[in-house]
N, C-alpha and C positions, 0 to 999 in steps of 0.2 A: 709579249712583243706581237704587234700585230703585222702580218704580212700584206704589202701591197697586191692589190689584184688589178688587172688589165682586162678589159672588155675587148674580144674579137667576135667577129662574124665568121662561122665554120658552115659549109655547106655539106651535107651528108647525103648519101644515096637514101632514098626513101625507106628501103628495107633495113638499111642499117640503122637508120634514125628510130625507127620502131622498134628493133631489137635494143638498141641503146636506152630508149626511154622504159621498154618493159624491164631490162636489168637493173635500172634505177628504181624503179618501183619495188621489185622484188628484193632488193638489198637494202632499201630505205636511205638511199644516198641520191645525190642530185647528178644529172646527167655532166655538170661541170666538174664533179668531183671525179666521175668515171673516167672523163676526157683528160683531164690532169693527170690521173694516174696513169693512163696511157702512154700520154706524152713523155712523163717522167721514166718510165720503163724503157721505151724506146730509145731517149736520149742516154740512159744508163747502158744499155746494150751497144751504142754506138762508142761510148767512150771505152767501154769494155774492148771493143774490136780495135780501137785507134790504140790502147794500150798493148793489146797483141802484136799488132804490125811494129810499133816501136820496140817492143821486146826482140822481134824476129828480124829487124833491119839488117842487120849484119851476117845474116846466115847466108850460105851460098845459095844461089838461086840457079836451078837445073831446069833447063829446057824440057818440057812435057815430051817431045821426040826422043830425047835422050834417056829419060826414064824407061820408056816404053822399049827402047832397044837392050837397055840393061835387062830388063825385065825378060823379054825374050830370050837374050844370050844365056841367061841363067834358068831358062826351062820352065819361069814361072809362070808365063802365058803363051 
């Protein structure tokens, strides 16, 4: 099964582009492979964050000031 690929123009800071090219050469991978992997990892992290937010959706929300006041009253700060 062949995946369809799409072309995109991406502009990198020159020093970042140089580092990316060097990593590609050292790892015998293409710049495209490295960028695709980085984007996939970033999107996976976003998906994990969204799942965690969904999981905690019904938790009680405490105002920060209330938490600080409670900690102070209990002698923790």
